[in-house]
N, C-alpha and C positions, 0 to 999 in steps of 0.2 A: 738417489735420495729415497729414503724409506719413509713412508707415511704411516702414522699410527691411526687406527680406526677412530680414536677419540678426538683427534685434531682435524680441523677443517681447513683445507687450503683452497681458497677460491682465488681465481685470477680476476683481474679487473673486468675481463670480458664476461665471465660467468656472473659476476656481481651486478653488472649493468643489465644483463638479461633478466635476472631475478627482479631487480628494481623496476624494470619496464613492465614485466608481467604484473607485478603488484600494483603499479600505478594504473594500468588498464583495468584491473579487477576492481580497484577502489572507484574508479570513474564509472564503471558500469553499475555498481551497487549504489553510487551516489545518484545517478540518473533514475534508477528504480525507486529510490527513496523519495526523490523530489516528485516523481509522477504519483507515487502513493499518497503523499501529503496533499498534493493538488486535488487528487480524486476525493480524498477525505473531506476537504473543504467544500468541494462541489456537492457531495452527497449530503453534508450537513446543511448547506444552504437550501437544497431541494427539500430535505426533510422538514425544515422550518417553514418553508413556503407551503408545502402540502399540509402540514399540521395546522397552519393558520387558515388555509382554505377549508379544511375539514371542520374547524371550529366555527367558521362563518356559516357553513351550510347547516351545522347542527343547531345553531341559534335561530336560524330562519325557519326551520322545518320541525314540526312536532313529530314525535315517534308514531309510526304506523305499524300495527301488528300485521305482518305479512304471512302469518301461519294459518290464518282462518280458511283460506282456500285450499290448503294442502291436506291431503289424506296421508297420514303416516302409517 
């Protein structure tokens, strides 16, 4: 049997190996995507909490000039 370089002859074994590798690769990237989205939501929630905490402190405390004691 002669094979032309333009035709691809895959056996069932080779095809199942390729599919298995692709499924594992997709699974790994899906896990990384889920972890990234989870981390993004956690950071967004922490940012909102810190922003609210910062605005609460700013309302309670008047601005103090801290440069008076420094010699530049």
